C-alpha positions in Angstrom: -30.9 32.4 0.1 -33.3 29.8 1.4 -36.1 32.4 1.4 -35.1 33.6 -2.1 -35.4 29.9 -3.2 -38.9 29.8 -1.6 -39.9 32.9 -3.5 -38.7 31.5 -6.8 -40.1 28.0 -6.2 -43.6 29.4 -5.4 -43.6 32.0 -8.2 -43.5 35.1 -6.0 -40.6 36.3 -8.1 -39.9 35.5 -11.7 -36.8 35.2 -13.9 -36.6 38.9 -14.7 -36.5 39.8 -10.9 -34.0 37.0 -10.2 -31.6 38.2 -12.9 -31.9 41.8 -11.8 -31.1 40.7 -8.2 -28.1 38.6 -9.3 -26.8 41.4 -11.6 -27.0 43.9 -8.7 -25.0 41.6 -6.5 -22.4 40.9 -9.2 -21.9 44.6 -9.5 -21.3 45.0 -5.7 -18.9 42.1 -5.3 -15.2 42.1 -6.3 -15.2 38.3 -6.8 -18.6 36.8 -7.6 -19.2 33.1 -7.0 -19.8 31.0 -10.1 -23.4 30.2 -9.1 -24.2 33.9 -9.0 -22.6 34.5 -12.4 -24.6 31.6 -13.8 -27.7 33.0 -12.2 -27.3 36.2 -14.2 -27.8 34.2 -17.4 -30.3 31.6 -16.3 -32.6 30.8 -19.3 -35.6 30.1 -17.1 -36.9 30.2 -13.5 -36.4 26.4 -13.0 -32.7 26.7 -13.9 -32.4 29.7 -11.5 -34.1 27.7 -8.8 -31.7 24.8 -9.3 -28.7 27.1 -9.0 -30.1 28.7 -5.8 -30.9 25.3 -4.2 -27.4 23.9 -5.0 -25.5 26.8 -3.4 -22.7 25.2 -1.3 -23.3 25.5 2.4 -27.0 26.3 2.0 -28.7 25.0 5.2 -31.3 22.3 4.9 -34.3 22.0 7.2 -33.9 18.9 9.4 -36.0 19.2 12.6 -39.8 19.1 12.6 -39.8 22.8 13.5 -37.5 23.7 10.6 -39.6 21.6 8.2 -42.8 23.3 9.4 -41.1 26.8 9.0 -39.8 25.9 5.5 -43.3 24.8 4.4 -44.9 27.8 6.1 -42.6 30.1 4.1 -43.6 28.6 0.9 -47.3 28.7 1.7 -46.8 32.4 2.7 -45.3 33.0 -0.8 -48.5 31.6 -2.3 -50.6 33.7 0.1 -48.7 36.8 -1.0 -49.4 35.9 -4.6 -53.1 35.6 -3.6 -53.0 39.1 -2.0 -51.5 40.5 -5.1 -54.4 39.1 -7.1 -52.3 36.6 -9.0 -54.3 33.7 -7.6 -57.9 33.2 -6.7 -58.7 31.8 -3.3 -59.5 28.4 -4.8 -56.1 28.5 -6.7 -54.3 29.3 -3.5 -55.9 26.3 -1.7 -55.2 24.0 -4.7 -51.6 25.0 -5.2 -51.0 25.0 -1.4 -52.4 21.4 -1.2 -50.3 20.4 -4.2 -47.2 21.8 -2.6 -47.9 20.1 0.8 -48.6 16.8 -1.0 -45.1 16.8 -2.5 -43.3 18.4 0.5 -43.8 15.4 2.8 -43.5 17.7 5.8 -45.5 18.1 9.0 -48.5 19.9 7.3 -51.2 17.8 5.9 -52.2 18.5 2.3 -55.7 17.3 2.9 -56.4 20.3 5.0 -56.2 22.6 1.9 -57.9 20.1 -0.4 -60.8 19.6 2.1 -61.2 23.4 2.3 -61.3 23.7 -1.4 -63.8 20.8 -1.7 -66.1 22.4 0.8 -65.9 25.7 -1.1 -66.8 24.0 -4.3 -69.7 22.1 -2.8 -71.1 25.3 -1.2 -70.6 27.5 -4.3 -67.8 29.6 -3.0 -69.7 31.7 -0.4 -67.7 34.9 0.5 -68.2 34.4 4.3 -66.6 30.9 4.1 -63.7 32.1 2.0 -63.2 35.0 4.4 -63.2 32.6 7.4 -60.7 30.3 5.7 -58.5 33.2 4.8 -58.5 34.5 8.3 -57.6 31.1 9.7 -54.8 30.5 7.3 -53.5 34.0 7.7 -53.4 33.6 11.4 -51.6 30.2 11.1 -49.1 31.7 8.7 -48.6 35.0 10.5 -44.9 34.5 11.4 -44.1 33.2 7.9 -46.0 36.0 6.2 -43.9 38.5 8.2 -40.7 36.7 7.3 -41.5 36.4 3.6 -42.9 40.0 3.2 -39.7 41.3 4.7 -37.5 39.0 2.6 -39.5 40.0 -0.5 -39.0 43.7 0.2 -35.2 43.2 0.8 -35.0 41.1 -2.4 -36.8 43.9 -4.5 -34.6 46.6 -3.0 -31.4 44.6 -3.8 -32.7 43.9 -7.3 -32.9 47.7 -7.7 -29.4 48.0 -6.5 -30.3 49.4 -3.1 
């Protein structure tokens, strides 16, 4: 559920997909929990995210390693949106910096903002963007693998598989 929350929070999945996923689970379960039933009728993605994040017994990141993995998963969701063409590279850096600025975790938001500033000053040269992408993709490799797998499972479950 933590990874589904990350996908919702970062816009990798929208309300339509969330409701399809919740509906599929309600159909599989004999006695669905209240939060899942409420998720089926969530009016917007923010409400759905609130329901997901308030699930009883949902683990919270506590150690520096857990916080780093939590933030990496969210950045990976943004990176996957970039790969799908939903975000430009500049938008990815900006949204990543914004997220890290509010996350108060071990990653520094300035890293993303400085990369964006450098791109803007240099006129967005393709070789610099490629180098930044490769560095970030390497840094997020484990999180990208986790979130790609979680996203595939989520989509399969939303289709009732």
